[in-house]
C-alpha positions as CSV (number, residue, x, y, z in Angstrom):
1,M,35.0,-19.4,5.8
2,I,31.7,-21.0,4.9
3,R,28.5,-19.0,5.3
4,D,24.9,-19.3,4.3
5,V,24.2,-16.6,1.8
6,Y,20.9,-15.4,0.4
7,I,21.3,-14.2,-3.2
8,T,19.8,-10.7,-3.6
9,R,20.8,-9.7,-7.1
10,I,22.1,-11.3,-10.3
11,V,23.2,-9.3,-13.4
12,D,23.9,-11.3,-16.5
13,E,24.1,-9.2,-19.7
14,G,24.8,-12.2,-21.9
15,E,27.8,-13.9,-23.4
16,G,30.9,-11.8,-23.2
17,N,29.2,-9.1,-21.2
18,R,29.0,-8.2,-17.5
19,K,28.1,-10.8,-15.0
20,F,28.0,-10.3,-11.3
21,G,25.8,-10.6,-8.3
22,F,25.3,-9.8,-4.6
23,G,24.0,-11.6,-1.6
24,I,23.7,-11.2,2.2
25,T,24.8,-13.6,4.9
26,A,22.0,-15.3,6.8
27,N,23.5,-14.8,10.3
28,D,25.1,-11.4,10.5
29,E,23.9,-9.7,7.4
30,Q,27.2,-8.9,5.7
31,S,27.1,-8.1,2.0
32,V,28.6,-10.6,-0.4
33,Y,29.9,-9.9,-3.9
34,L,29.4,-12.8,-6.4
35,P,32.0,-12.5,-9.2
36,G,31.1,-13.1,-12.9
37,N,33.0,-16.4,-13.1
38,M,30.9,-17.8,-10.4
39,I,27.7,-16.6,-12.0
40,A,28.7,-18.3,-15.2
41,A,30.1,-21.5,-13.6
42,F,26.9,-22.2,-11.6
43,E,24.6,-20.7,-14.3
44,L,23.0,-18.3,-11.8
45,C,20.2,-16.2,-13.0
46,E,17.4,-13.9,-11.7
47,D,15.4,-17.1,-10.7
48,D,18.1,-17.7,-8.1
49,V,17.4,-14.5,-6.3
50,G,16.1,-15.3,-2.8
51,T,17.6,-18.7,-2.6
52,R,20.0,-19.6,0.3
53,N,23.2,-21.4,-0.5
54,K,26.3,-22.4,1.4
55,M,29.2,-20.5,-0.1
56,S,32.9,-20.2,0.6
57,V,33.6,-16.6,1.2
58,D,36.5,-14.3,2.2
59,E,37.0,-10.7,3.0
60,D,36.6,-8.5,-0.1
61,K,39.9,-6.8,-0.5
62,Q,38.7,-4.7,-3.4
63,G,36.0,-3.1,-1.3
64,R,32.9,-4.0,-3.4
65,S,31.2,-5.5,-0.3
66,D,32.1,-7.0,3.1
67,L,32.8,-10.4,1.6
68,V,33.5,-12.0,-1.8
69,A,32.2,-15.5,-2.7
70,H,34.6,-18.0,-4.2
71,T,32.3,-21.0,-4.8
72,I,28.9,-22.4,-4.0
73,L,29.1,-25.6,-1.9
74,I,26.5,-28.0,-3.3
75,E,25.9,-30.4,-0.4
76,D,22.2,-30.3,0.0
77,S,20.2,-32.6,-2.2
78,A,16.5,-32.5,-2.5
79,L,16.3,-35.4,0.0
80,Q,18.4,-33.5,2.5
81,Q,16.2,-30.4,2.1
82,A,13.0,-32.5,2.6
83,Y,14.5,-34.1,5.7
84,E,15.3,-30.6,7.2
85,W,11.8,-29.4,6.4
86,A,10.3,-32.5,8.0
87,T,12.4,-32.1,11.1
88,E,11.4,-28.4,11.5
89,E,7.7,-29.3,11.0
90,I,7.9,-32.1,13.6
91,E,9.4,-29.6,16.1
92,R,6.7,-27.1,15.3
93,L,3.9,-29.6,15.8
94,E,5.4,-30.9,19.0
95,G,5.5,-27.4,20.3
96,I,1.8,-27.0,19.6
97,L,1.0,-30.2,21.3
98,Q,3.1,-29.3,24.4
99,K,1.5,-25.8,24.5
100,H,-2.0,-27.4,24.7
101,G,-0.9,-30.1,27.2
102,I,-1.6,-33.0,24.8
103,E,0.4,-36.2,25.5
104,Y,2.0,-38.0,22.6
105,D,4.5,-40.9,22.0
106,D,7.8,-40.1,20.5
């Protein structure tokens, strides 16, 4: 299944050493284990903590967490993120105008 996951912890002890991470799903707050091969493949580091990413996840059969991530799905470009931000901002501003009874053209 595909879920939005916020990265909450990244451990990278260097080449040949332990790499792993954790996250939490955005909608139902299930914990997500990020295996070392994924940390290495996507060059994740502490700077990525707090970011939201679409990930392919499945039930964690080893019991480290609720889910285990298999890959990050990179579909959002900077342009897509800017479009989403602008859409949300327009909706917010329209709400303010409506709240105050101000007419505007779409």
